[in-house]
MARGUBA-239170 format. One record per residue: x, y, z of N, C-alpha, C in turn; residue number from 1; residue in one letter. Coordinates in Angstrom, 2 decimals, decimal comma. Layout:
MARGUBA-239170
  n_east n_north    n_up ca_east ca_north   ca_up  c_east c_north    c_up num residuo
       X       Y       Z       X        Y       Z       X       Y       Z NUM       A
...
END
This chain:
MARGUBA-239170
  n_east n_north    n_up ca_east ca_north   ca_up  c_east c_north    c_up num residuo
  100,97  115,78  128,44  102,02   115,18  127,64  101,71  113,70  127,41   1       M
  101,92  113,20  126,19  101,71   111,80  125,90  102,99  111,05  126,21   2       I
  102,95  110,02  127,07  104,17   109,32  127,41  104,76  108,62  126,20   3       P
  106,08  108,50  126,19  106,75   107,80  125,11  106,36  106,34  125,12   4       A
  106,23  105,73  123,95  105,86   104,32  123,92  106,92  103,47  124,58   5       P
  106,51  102,45  125,34  107,49   101,62  126,01  108,30  100,83  125,00   6       P
  109,52  100,49  125,40  110,36    99,70  124,52  109,79   98,30  124,40   7       S
  110,06   97,68  123,25  109,55    96,35  122,99  110,71   95,35  122,99   8       R
  110,46   94,11  123,34  111,53    93,12  123,30  112,10   92,99  121,90   9       P
  113,42   92,85  121,83  114,07    92,78  120,53  113,59   91,59  119,72  10       A
  113,13   90,52  120,39  112,73    89,33  119,67  111,49   89,57  118,80  11       R
  110,76   90,71  119,04  109,57    91,00  118,24  109,94   91,40  116,82  12       W
  111,12   91,90  116,63  111,52    92,31  115,29  111,89   91,08  114,48  13       A
  111,35   90,97  113,25  111,58    89,78  112,45  112,99   89,72  111,88  14       S
  113,64   90,89  111,73  115,00    90,99  111,24  115,46   92,40  111,51  15       A
  116,78   92,68  111,52  117,24    94,06  111,71  116,56   95,00  110,74  16       P
  116,14   96,15  111,26  115,31    97,06  110,46  115,96   97,45  109,14  17       A
  117,24   97,70  109,15  117,88    98,14  107,91  117,89   97,03  106,86  18       R
  118,10   95,77  107,29  118,08    94,66  106,34  116,69   94,49  105,75  19       W
  115,69   94,54  106,61  114,33    94,38  106,14  113,97   95,49  105,15  20       V
  114,34   96,74  105,51  114,02    97,86  104,62  114,69   97,72  103,27  21       G
  115,96   97,33  103,28  116,68    97,16  102,01  116,05   96,07  101,16  22       A
  115,67   94,96  101,79  115,03    93,88  101,06  113,69   94,31  100,49  23       L
  112,91   95,05  101,31  111,60    95,48  100,82  111,74   96,46   99,66  24       R
  112,73   97,30   99,73  112,91    98,28   98,66  113,13   97,59   97,32  25       A
  113,70   96,39   97,36  113,95    95,66   96,12  112,96   94,53   95,88  26       H
  112,34   94,04   96,96  111,49    92,88   96,83  110,03   93,16   96,63  27       G
  109,59   94,38   96,95  108,20    94,75   96,74  107,26   94,11   97,74  28       G
  105,97   94,16   97,43  104,95    93,73   98,37  105,02   92,24   98,66  29       A
  105,49   91,43   97,69  105,53    89,99   97,91  106,41   89,59   99,07  30       G
  107,39   90,42   99,41  108,28    90,10  100,52  107,54   90,06  101,85  31       L
  106,39   90,78  101,94  105,65    90,79  103,19  105,12   89,41  103,55  32       D
  105,01   88,50  102,57  104,58    87,15  102,87  105,65   86,40  103,65  33       L
  106,91   86,81  103,48  108,02    86,15  104,15  108,42   86,91  105,41  34       V
  108,46   88,23  105,31  108,87    89,08  106,43  107,70   89,99  106,81  35       L
  106,88   89,60  107,76  105,71    90,43  108,14  106,15   91,82  108,59  36       P
  105,32   92,78  108,33  105,62    94,15  108,70  105,54   94,34  110,20  37       R
  106,50   95,05  110,76  106,49    95,38  112,18  106,44   96,89  112,34  38       T
  106,07   97,34  113,51  105,96    98,77  113,78  107,34   99,41  113,69  39       C
  107,51  100,46  112,89  108,82   101,10  112,78  109,23  101,84  114,04  40       P
  108,26  102,18  114,89  108,58   102,94  116,09  109,11  102,10  117,23  41       G
  108,62  100,84  117,35  109,00   100,04  118,51  109,24   98,57  118,20  42       C
  108,96   98,13  116,98  109,19    96,75  116,63  108,04   95,81  116,96  43       G
  106,91   96,34  117,42  105,77    95,49  117,74  105,30   94,74  116,48  44       A
  104,69   93,57  116,64  104,31    92,76  115,48  103,05   93,24  114,78  45       P
  103,02   94,48  114,40  101,93    95,06  113,62  102,49   96,25  112,86  46       E
  101,89   96,64  111,73  102,51    97,64  110,84  102,76   99,00  111,48  47       P
  101,87   99,45  112,36  102,01   100,77  113,01  101,14  100,71  114,24  48       W
  101,75  100,48  115,39  100,99   100,16  116,59  100,27  101,39  117,17  49       C
   99,26  101,13  117,98   98,44   102,21  118,54   99,26  103,10  119,46  50       A
  100,19  102,52  120,20  100,98   103,33  121,14  101,90  104,30  120,41  51       R
  102,41  103,91  119,26  103,22   104,84  118,47  102,34  105,81  117,69  52       C
  101,18  105,35  117,25  100,29   106,22  116,48   99,84  107,44  117,28  53       A
   99,65  107,27  118,60   99,16   108,40  119,39  100,23  109,47  119,62  54       V
  101,47  109,22  119,19  102,48   110,27  119,27  102,27  111,35  118,22  55       T
  101,38  111,10  117,25  101,10   112,08  116,20   99,86  112,88  116,58  56       L
  100,06  114,03  117,14   98,97   114,90  117,54   99,13  115,29  119,00  57       G
   98,46  116,36  119,39   97,60   117,24  118,59   98,42  118,17  117,68  58       P
   97,71  118,94  116,86   98,35   119,88  115,95   99,04  120,98  116,77  59       V
  100,30  121,24  116,41  101,06   122,30  117,10  101,62  123,29  116,09  60       R
  101,70  124,54  116,49  102,27   125,58  115,63  103,78  125,44  115,54  61       A
  104,32  125,82  114,40  105,75   125,73  114,13  106,28  127,12  113,79  62       V
  107,44  127,44  114,34  108,12   128,68  113,95  109,28  128,32  113,05  63       R
  109,26  128,82  111,82  110,32   128,51  110,88  111,65  129,12  111,33  64       L
  112,77  128,51  110,97  114,08   129,06  111,34  114,31  130,44  110,74  65       P
  115,20  131,18  111,36  115,50   132,54  110,89  115,97  132,56  109,44  66       D
  116,71  131,51  109,01  117,21   131,50  107,63  116,06  131,56  106,63  67       A
  114,99  130,83  106,91  113,83   130,85  106,01  113,07  132,16  106,13  68       A
  112,90  132,65  107,35  112,18   133,90  107,54  112,91  135,07  106,88  69       L
  114,25  135,08  107,00  115,03   136,16  106,39  114,93  136,13  104,87  70       D
  114,86  134,92  104,31  114,82   134,78  102,85  113,43  135,01  102,27  71       A
  112,44  135,17  103,13  111,05   135,31  102,67  110,66  136,74  102,40  72       A
  111,63  137,62  102,17  111,34   139,03  101,94  110,30  139,19  100,84  73       A
  109,23  139,91  101,15  108,19   140,17  100,17  107,17  139,07  100,04  74       G
  107,34  137,98  100,77  106,39   136,86  100,71  105,73  136,69  102,06  75       L
  104,41  136,71  102,07  103,67   136,49  103,32  103,58  134,99  103,57  76       A
  104,36  134,50  104,51  104,35   133,07  104,79  103,11  132,69  105,59  77       L
  102,52  131,54  105,29  101,32   131,09  106,01  101,70  130,48  107,35  78       P
  100,74  130,26  108,22  101,04   129,53  109,45  101,45  128,09  109,14  79       P
  102,38  127,58  109,93  102,90   126,23  109,74  102,55  125,40  110,97  80       V
  102,11  124,16  110,74  101,71   123,28  111,84  102,35  121,91  111,66  81       Y
  102,52  121,21  112,77  103,06   119,85  112,77  102,28  119,01  113,75  82       A
  102,32  117,70  113,52  101,66   116,77  114,43  102,58  116,30  115,54  83       L
  103,89  116,43  115,36  104,83   115,90  116,35  106,21  116,48  116,11  84       A
  107,10  116,24  117,07  108,51   116,54  116,87  109,15  115,41  116,07  85       G
  110,19  115,77  115,34  110,86   114,79  114,48  111,87  113,98  115,30  86       Y
  111,35  113,05  116,03  112,18   112,14  116,82  111,32  110,93  117,19  87       H
  111,94  109,91  117,71  111,21   108,75  118,19  110,38  108,08  117,10  88       G
  109,16  107,69  117,47  108,29   106,95  116,55  107,93  107,73  115,28  89       A
  107,59  109,03  115,37  107,29   109,76  114,13  108,46  109,78  113,16  90       P
  109,66  110,01  113,67  110,84   110,01  112,79  111,04  108,64  112,15  91       R
  110,91  107,58  112,95  111,09   106,23  112,42  110,07  105,93  111,33  92       A
  108,82  106,34  111,53  107,77   106,07  110,55  108,05  106,81  109,24  93       A
  108,46  108,07  109,33  108,77   108,83  108,12  109,93  108,20  107,37  94       V
  110,99  107,86  108,08  112,18   107,29  107,43  111,90  105,94  106,80  95       L
  111,16  105,08  107,51  110,86   103,77  106,95  109,95  103,89  105,72  96       H
  109,04  104,85  105,75  108,16   105,03  104,61  108,86  105,63  103,41  97       G
  109,88  106,44  103,65  110,55   107,13  102,55  111,78  106,37  102,04  98       K
  112,57  105,81  102,96  113,87   105,27  102,58  114,02  103,77  102,74  99       E
  113,11  103,12  103,44  113,34   101,71  103,79  112,25  100,77  103,29 100       R
  111,60  101,17  102,23  110,72   100,26  101,53  109,34  100,02  102,11 101       G
  108,96  100,74  103,17  107,64   100,54  103,77  106,62  101,42  103,06 102       R
  106,15  100,97  101,91  105,27   101,79  101,09  103,88  101,93  101,69 103       R
  103,58  101,14  102,71  102,27   101,26  103,37  102,22  102,43  104,34 104       D
  103,39  102,88  104,81  103,40   103,86  105,90  102,93  105,26  105,50 105       L
  103,29  105,79  104,32  102,78   107,13  103,99  101,26  107,24  104,08 106       P
  100,53  106,24  103,59   99,07   106,29  103,69   98,62  106,25  105,14 107       A
   99,31  105,47  105,95   98,96   105,43  107,38   99,22  106,79  108,04 108       R
  100,30  107,45  107,68  100,60   108,76  108,25   99,64  109,83  107,73 109       L
   99,06  109,58  106,56   98,10   110,54  106,04   96,82  110,61  106,83 110       G
   96,49  109,55  107,57   95,26   109,56  108,37   95,32  110,64  109,46 111       V
   96,36  110,68  110,31   96,41   111,78  111,29   96,58  113,14  110,64 112       P
   97,21  113,20  109,47   97,26   114,49  108,76   95,84  114,97  108,42 113       L
   95,02  114,05  107,92   93,64   114,42  107,62   92,87  114,82  108,86 114       G
   93,10  114,11  109,95   92,43   114,46  111,21   92,88  115,83  111,69 115       E
   94,18  116,13  111,52   94,66   117,45  111,89   94,06  118,55  111,04 116       G
   93,92  118,29  109,75   93,28   119,27  108,87   91,82  119,49  109,27 117       L
   91,13  118,43  109,65   89,75   118,57  110,08   89,65  119,47  111,31 118       A
   90,61  119,33  112,21   90,64   120,19  113,40   90,81  121,65  112,99 119       V
   91,72  121,91  112,04   91,96   123,28  111,61   90,74  123,86  110,90 120       L
   90,05  123,05  110,12   88,84   123,53  109,44   87,75  123,86  110,45 121       V
   87,51  122,95  111,37   86,43   123,16  112,34   86,75  124,26  113,33 122       R
   88,03  124,56  113,52   88,41   125,66  114,40   88,38  127,00  113,68 123       A
   88,10  126,97  112,37   88,06   128,21  111,61   89,40  128,71  111,15 124       G
   90,46  127,94  111,39   91,80   128,33  110,93   91,88  128,21  109,41 125       V
   91,22  127,18  108,86   91,13   126,98  107,42   89,69  127,04  106,97 126       L
   89,48  127,54  105,77   88,16   127,46  105,17   87,92  126,04  104,68 127       L
   86,67  125,71  104,45   86,31   124,37  104,01   86,78  124,11  102,57 128       R
   86,79  122,85  102,20   87,13   122,39  100,85   88,55  122,79  100,43 129       D
   89,55  122,49  101,25   90,92   122,85  100,86   91,44  121,95   99,75 130       P
   92,46  122,44   99,07   93,21   121,64   98,11   94,59  121,38   98,71 131       W
   94,98  120,13   98,76   96,25   119,74   99,37   97,31  119,63   98,28 132       L
   98,38  120,38   98,44   99,49   120,34   97,49  100,67  119,66   98,18 133       V
  101,09  118,48   97,70  102,25   117,82   98,30  103,52  118,64   98,06 134       P
  104,39  118,67   99,05  105,66   119,36   98,89  106,45  118,74   97,74 135       A
  107,26  119,53   97,08  107,96   119,02   95,89  109,04  118,01   96,23 136       P
  109,27  117,10   95,30  110,39   116,16   95,40  110,93  115,94   94,00 137       S
  112,11  115,36   93,91  112,68   115,04   92,60  111,92  113,86   91,99 138       R
  111,59  113,96   90,72  110,84   112,90   90,07  111,62  111,59   90,07 139       R
  112,94  111,69   89,95  113,75   110,47   89,96  113,66  109,77   91,30 140       S
  113,62  110,56   92,39  113,50   109,96   93,72  112,14  109,30   93,90 141       A
  111,09  109,93   93,38  109,76   109,35   93,47  109,69  108,03   92,71 142       A
  110,30  107,98   91,53  110,29   106,73   90,76  111,04  105,63   91,51 143       R
  112,17  105,98   92,11  112,96   104,98   92,82  112,21  104,43   94,02 144       A
  111,33  105,24   94,61  110,58   104,81   95,79  109,26  104,15   95,43 145       R
  108,97  104,03   94,16  107,70   103,45   93,76  106,54  104,41   93,92 146       G
  106,81  105,69   93,90  105,78   106,72   94,10  106,25  107,72   95,13 147       G
  105,65  108,89   95,11  106,05   109,94   96,04  105,35  109,76   97,38 148       D
  106,08  109,58   98,48  105,44   109,35   99,78  104,54  110,50  100,23 149       P
  104,93  111,73   99,95  104,12   112,86  100,42  102,81  112,95   99,66 150       V
  102,84  112,61   98,37  101,58   112,57   97,62  100,66  111,49   98,17 151       T
  101,24  110,35   98,53  100,43   109,28   99,14   99,83  109,75  100,46 152       A
  100,59  110,50  101,25  100,07   111,06  102,50   98,91  112,01  102,22 153       M
   99,08  112,88  101,23   98,05   113,87  100,92   96,75  113,19  100,47 154       A
   96,87  112,16   99,65   95,66   111,47   99,19   94,97  110,74  100,34 155       R
   95,76  110,16  101,23   95,17   109,52  102,40   94,50  110,55  103,30 156       S
   95,13  111,72  103,45   94,53   112,80  104,25   93,20  113,24  103,65 157       A
   93,13  113,35  102,32   91,88   113,75  101,66   90,78  112,71  101,90 158       A
   91,15  111,43  101,85   90,16   110,38  102,12   89,68  110,45  103,58 159       R
   90,59  110,77  104,48   90,22   110,90  105,89   89,24  112,05  106,09 160       T
   89,50  113,17  105,42   88,58   114,31  105,50   87,21  113,93  104,93 161       L
   87,21  113,18  103,83   85,93   112,78  103,23   85,11  111,92  104,19 162       A
   85,78  111,06  104,94   85,06   110,22  105,91   84,43  111,06  107,01 163       R
   84,94  112,28  107,22   84,38   113,17  108,22   83,44  114,20  107,60 164       Q
   83,08  113,98  106,34   82,14   114,88  105,68   82,75  116,17  105,18 165       G
   84,07  116,20  105,04   84,76   117,40  104,57   85,46  117,10  103,26 166       L
   85,18  117,89  102,25   85,77   117,66  100,93   87,18  118,23  100,87 167       A
   88,03  117,61  100,07   89,38   118,11   99,84   89,88  117,55   98,52 168       A
   90,64  118,35   97,80   91,28   117,89   96,58   92,77  117,72   96,80 169       G
   93,41  117,01   95,90   94,86   116,82   95,95   95,44  117,28   94,62 170       V
   96,44  118,14   94,67   97,02   118,73   93,46   98,54  118,59   93,50 171       A
   99,07  117,48   92,98  100,53   117,28   92,96  101,18  118,07   91,83 172       P
  101,26  119,37   92,00  101,68   120,26   90,91  103,11  120,75   91,05 173       C
  103,83  120,33   92,09  105,19   120,82   92,32  106,20  119,69   92,18 174       L
  107,37  120,02   91,68  108,49   119,08   91,63  109,78  119,86   91,79 175       S
  110,83  119,14   92,15  112,14   119,77   92,34  112,98  119,56   91,10 176       T
  113,58  120,63   90,61  114,39   120,55   89,39  115,66  119,75   89,65 177       A
  116,24  119,25   88,56  117,42   118,40   88,68  118,63  119,14   89,26 178       A
  118,65  120,46   89,17  119,80   121,21   89,66  119,95  121,25   91,15 179       G
  118,90  120,89   91,90  118,98   120,90   93,36  119,75  119,67   93,84 180       A
  120,68  119,88   94,75  121,47   118,76   95,27  120,79  118,18   96,50 181       V
  121,22  117,00   96,91  120,70   116,38   98,12  121,00  117,29   99,30 182       D
  120,00  117,52  100,15  120,15   118,50  101,24  120,89  117,94  102,45 183       S
  121,16  116,64  102,47  121,86   116,04  103,61  123,22  116,70  103,78 184       V
  123,49  117,18  104,97  124,76   117,82  105,27  124,79  119,32  105,04 185       G
  123,72  119,87  104,46  123,65   121,32  104,24  123,08  122,01  105,46 186       L
  123,57  123,21  105,74  123,00   124,03  106,80  121,71  124,67  106,35 187       G
  121,02  125,36  107,29  119,71   125,93  106,98  119,79  126,94  105,84 188       A
  120,75  127,84  105,89  120,84   128,86  104,82  121,26  128,23  103,50 189       R
  122,11  127,20  103,55  122,51   126,51  102,33  121,32  125,79  101,70 190       E
  120,45  125,23  102,53  119,26   124,56  102,01  118,31  125,55  101,33 191       R
  118,18  126,71  101,93  117,33   127,74  101,31  117,88  128,13   99,95 192       V
  119,20  128,35   99,87  119,81   128,72   98,57  119,71  127,57   97,57 193       R
  119,83  126,35   98,05  119,80   125,18   97,17  118,48  125,06   96,42 194       N
  117,37  125,40   97,09  116,05   125,25   96,47  115,54  126,52   95,79 195       L
  116,20  127,64   96,02  115,74   128,90   95,44  115,71  128,79   93,91 196       A
  114,53  128,99   93,32  114,38   128,94   91,88  114,40  127,55   91,28 197       G
  114,35  126,52   92,13  114,45   125,15   91,61  113,20  124,32   91,87 198       R
  112,10  124,96   92,20  110,82   124,25   92,32  110,00  124,55   91,09 199       V
  109,54  123,50   90,42  108,79   123,63   89,18  107,29  123,49   89,44 200       R
  106,50  124,20   88,63  105,05   124,26   88,79  104,39  123,71   87,53 201       Y
  103,48  122,75   87,70  102,77   122,16   86,57  101,34  122,67   86,56 202       A
  100,98  123,60   85,66   99,64   124,21   85,69   98,51  123,20   85,58 203       P
   98,69  122,14   84,78   97,60   121,18   84,58   97,27  120,40   85,85 204       R
   98,23  120,32   86,77   97,99   119,57   88,02   97,68  120,50   89,19 205       A
   97,54  121,79   88,93   97,41   122,77   90,01   95,98  122,85   90,54 206       A
   95,82  123,39   91,75   94,47   123,64   92,27   93,76  124,69   91,43 207       P
   92,44  124,71   91,44   91,72   125,74   90,69   91,98  127,13   91,28 208       P
   91,83  128,13   90,46   92,01   129,51   90,93   91,04  129,80   92,07 209       A
   91,52  130,49   93,08   90,69   130,84   94,22   90,57  129,76   95,28 210       G
   91,24  128,62   95,08   91,13   127,52   96,04   91,87  127,84   97,33 211       A
   91,42  127,21   98,40   92,15   127,24   99,67   93,26  126,20   99,58 212       V
   94,50  126,64   99,58   95,64   125,76   99,34   96,36  125,45  100,65 213       V
   96,59  124,16  100,88   97,36   123,71  102,04   98,56  122,93  101,52 214       V
   99,74  123,35  101,89  100,95   122,62  101,55  101,15  121,50  102,57 215       L
  101,36  120,28  102,08  101,53   119,12  102,95  102,94  118,58  102,78 216       V
  103,58  118,26  103,90  104,94   117,72  103,84  105,11  116,67  104,94 217       D
  106,18  115,88  104,82  106,44   114,91  105,87  107,20  115,54  107,03 218       D
  108,24  116,34  106,72  109,09   116,90  107,77  109,44  118,35  107,44 219       V
  109,45  119,19  108,45  109,96   120,56  108,32  111,15  120,70  109,27 220       V
  112,29  121,07  108,70  113,49   121,29  109,52  114,06  122,68  109,25 221       T
  114,59  122,90  108,05  115,18   124,21  107,73  114,13  125,21  107,26 222       S
  112,98  124,73  106,79  111,98   125,62  106,22  112,23  125,93  104,76 223       G
  113,30  125,37  104,17  113,64   125,69  102,78  112,56  125,24  101,80 224       A
  112,05  124,03  102,00  111,01   123,52  101,09  109,73  124,33  101,22 225       T
  109,36  124,65  102,47  108,17   125,47  102,69  108,29  126,81  101,97 226       V
  109,44  127,45  102,13  109,65   128,76  101,52  109,60  128,68  100,00 227       L
  110,33  127,72   99,41  110,38   127,63   97,96  109,02  127,27   97,37 228       A
  108,31  126,35   98,01  107,00   125,94   97,51  105,99  127,06   97,62 229       A
  105,97  127,75   98,76  105,02   128,85   98,94  105,28  129,97   97,95 230       C
  106,55  130,23   97,67  106,86   131,31   96,73  106,37  130,97   95,32 231       R
  106,61  129,74   94,88  106,19   129,35   93,53  104,66  129,37   93,42 232       V
  103,98  128,84   94,42  102,53   128,83   94,38  101,96  130,25   94,38 233       L
  102,54  131,13   95,19  102,09   132,52   95,21  102,34  133,20   93,87 234       A
  103,48  132,91   93,26  103,81   133,51   91,96  102,81  133,09   90,89 235       D
  102,15  131,94   91,07  101,18   131,46   90,09   99,74  131,65   90,56 236       H
   99,55  132,58   91,50   98,20   132,92   91,92   97,53  131,89   92,80 237       G
   98,32  131,03   93,46   97,77   130,03   94,38   98,42  130,19   95,75 238       R
   98,18  131,30   96,44   98,82   131,49   97,75   98,42  130,39   98,73 239       P
   99,37  130,02   99,57   99,16   128,93  100,53   98,52  129,50  101,80 240       V
   97,44  128,86  102,24   96,75   129,30  103,46   97,36  128,72  104,72 241       S
   97,95  127,53  104,62   98,55   126,88  105,78   99,47  125,77  105,30 242       A
  100,39  125,38  106,16  101,28   124,25  105,92  101,07  123,26  107,05 243       V
  100,92  121,99  106,71  100,80   120,95  107,74  101,76  119,83  107,40 244       L
  102,57  119,45  108,38  103,52   118,36  108,18  103,33  117,31  109,28 245       C
  103,87  116,13  109,02  103,82   115,07  110,03  104,66  115,46  111,23 246       V
  105,88  115,91  110,98  106,79   116,21  112,10  107,67  117,41  111,75 247       A
  108,11  118,10  112,78  109,03   119,22  112,63  110,16  119,07  113,63 248       A
  111,28  119,69  113,32  112,39   119,68  114,27  111,87  120,14  115,64 249       A
  112,17  119,41  116,70  111,60   119,76  118,03  111,82  121,21  118,43 250       P
  112,96  121,78  118,04  113,26   123,17  118,44  112,32  124,17  117,78 251       S
  111,62  123,75  116,72  110,72   124,66  116,00  109,31  124,66  116,55 252       L
  108,97  123,68  117,37  107,60   123,56  117,87  107,34  124,61  118,93 253       L
  106,25  125,32  118,76  105,83   126,29  119,77  105,16  125,57  120,94 254       R
  105,26  126,16  122,08  104,61   125,53  123,26  103,10  125,57  123,09 255       R
  102,43  124,49  123,50  100,96   124,45  123,38  100,30  125,58  124,14 256       P
END
């Protein structure tokens, strides 16, 4: 077991995290000249400290909730993997990268994703030369965030694989239709129903036919996004070979 990172003195944080995130979301990269980036996991005076970074890994298998499994009738779901439980430093890094203006964090999180993919390839779980498909998001949300965080993670993961001599493509071919509501406050079965039929597929951005497809996401909780994305990709002849996310709900992680 990797010990939890020690707490850091509060004085290391340049300002309350929520204030800094809100300012960055509106102020852009220039704000970093005034408010240096601190580690989202512990407040250390560096963008993502080594002690928090080691909480991501090794790759662990995930069991999707019953709501997703029950709704997957007729669809062969691929194995799902995560680098960590969705708590502590991993949760903080995902949230700061997605909601609090830390646009540097998705690329940083993509590095361990790429390392995890390399492990799966070398273990024979995945065939070589996979195509990474970012999990779908609403286009309006991506614009508001200055880009889609999961796509940034996938591209960083592909670069990490390339540094290890393993090729990978990135195919951002999925998006969420406007009819899907925000999933906050929805139960697992409600989330599955919310996304059913609301994931859109863009053929021009899709992986080539016959490619090894890996769905990449930041967090898996209800399994609704995994289910909807895998179904759409399978319907278009691009079955998913595996799913890899940064973090999953702790209750879903299988024992090593």
